[in-house]
C-alpha positions in Angstrom: -104.8 -0.6 12.1 -105.9 2.6 11.8 -107.2 2.5 15.5 -103.5 1.9 16.6 -102.7 4.4 14.5 -104.9 6.6 16.1 -104.0 5.5 20.2 -100.2 6.4 19.4 -100.6 9.1 18.1 -102.9 11.0 21.1 -100.3 9.4 23.2 -98.0 11.1 21.7 -99.5 14.4 21.7 -100.9 13.7 26.0 -96.5 13.4 26.7 -95.7 16.6 24.5 -98.6 19.0 26.2 -99.4 21.9 24.8 -101.5 25.4 25.7 -103.4 28.1 24.1 -100.8 30.4 24.7 -98.0 28.2 22.4 -95.8 27.4 25.3 -94.9 24.0 26.1 -95.6 22.8 29.6 -94.1 19.5 31.6 -97.6 17.4 31.2 -96.6 13.9 31.5 -99.4 11.4 32.5 -96.6 9.6 34.3 -96.0 12.8 36.2 -99.6 13.6 38.2 -97.2 16.3 40.2 -96.3 18.2 36.9 -100.1 18.5 35.5 -100.4 19.9 38.5 -97.6 22.2 38.5 -98.4 23.7 35.2 -102.1 24.1 37.1 -100.6 26.2 39.3 -98.4 28.8 37.6 -101.5 29.0 34.7 -103.9 30.3 37.8 -100.8 32.4 39.1 -100.0 33.5 35.9 -104.5 34.4 36.1 -104.3 35.9 39.3 -106.7 33.0 40.1 -105.0 32.0 43.6 -107.4 29.9 45.7 -106.7 27.4 42.3 -102.7 27.8 42.2 -103.0 27.9 45.3 -104.8 23.8 46.2 -102.4 23.0 43.2 -99.2 23.7 44.9 -100.7 22.4 47.9 -101.2 18.5 46.5 -98.0 19.1 45.4 -96.3 20.0 48.6 -99.1 17.1 50.2 -99.5 14.2 48.6 -96.3 14.2 45.9 -93.2 15.2 48.8 -90.6 13.4 47.0 -91.0 15.3 43.4 -89.0 17.0 41.7 -91.2 19.7 41.2 -91.8 19.7 45.4 -89.4 22.3 45.8 -90.7 24.8 43.6 -94.5 24.5 44.0 -93.1 25.1 48.1 -91.8 28.0 46.9 -94.6 28.8 45.0 -97.4 28.4 47.5 -95.6 30.6 49.4 -95.7 33.8 47.0 -99.2 32.6 46.7 -99.9 33.1 50.0 -98.1 36.4 49.9 -99.6 37.4 47.1 -103.3 37.4 49.3 -101.5 39.1 52.1 -101.9 35.8 54.2 -98.0 35.9 56.1 -98.8 33.8 58.5 -99.3 31.2 56.0 -96.8 33.0 53.6 -94.5 32.6 56.8 -94.9 29.2 57.4 -94.3 27.9 54.2 -90.7 29.6 53.6 -89.5 28.6 56.3 -90.2 25.6 55.0 -88.5 26.0 52.0 -85.8 27.3 53.7 -85.2 24.5 55.9 -85.8 21.6 53.4 -84.4 22.5 50.4 -81.1 25.2 52.1 -78.8 24.5 49.0 -82.2 25.5 46.4 -81.5 28.6 43.7 -84.3 30.4 46.0 -83.2 31.1 48.9 -82.1 33.9 49.6 -85.6 35.0 48.3 -87.3 32.8 50.6 -84.9 34.1 53.5 -85.3 38.0 52.3 -88.7 37.2 52.3 -89.2 35.3 55.9 -87.3 39.1 57.0 -89.7 41.7 55.3 -92.8 39.1 56.6 -91.1 39.6 59.7 -91.1 43.3 59.5 -94.5 43.0 58.2 -95.8 41.5 61.3 -94.3 43.0 64.0 -95.0 46.0 62.6 -99.3 44.7 63.1 -98.1 43.8 66.7 -97.5 47.1 67.0 -100.3 48.2 65.2 -98.4 50.7 63.1 -99.8 48.9 60.0 -102.6 46.4 57.8 -103.5 42.9 59.0 -101.5 39.8 58.6 -104.0 37.5 58.0 -107.2 38.6 56.5 -107.0 40.7 52.7 -110.4 42.7 53.3 -108.9 44.6 56.8 -111.8 43.3 58.9 -111.3 42.5 62.2 
């Protein structure tokens, strides 16, 4: 009987989720996309863009119909933008505005698209950094 009570208690903790920062995450054992999203956001906040990209990519690729797919795609584009990988950032921002025209971040994505297109155009003309290589080596 004690074992059943312990199992129920552990199950309840797993459903509510927790973090070291005291914030509650959307950890849900029935929604792996939510766990991936929380991992991606944590990595993004900690500056681990490679891990964030992996988590958000997994949501976009494996859970495209999940409620978090729109935010994951926006965050994926944002990660690439932070890395100065403008080609991938542009592709995901464009896909985002195409798939989610009524999203609250639609205008933000449109602004980023314009900004990236300007950067890429300047790069073509040789007047700015690079579009796909943050180290600057070509």
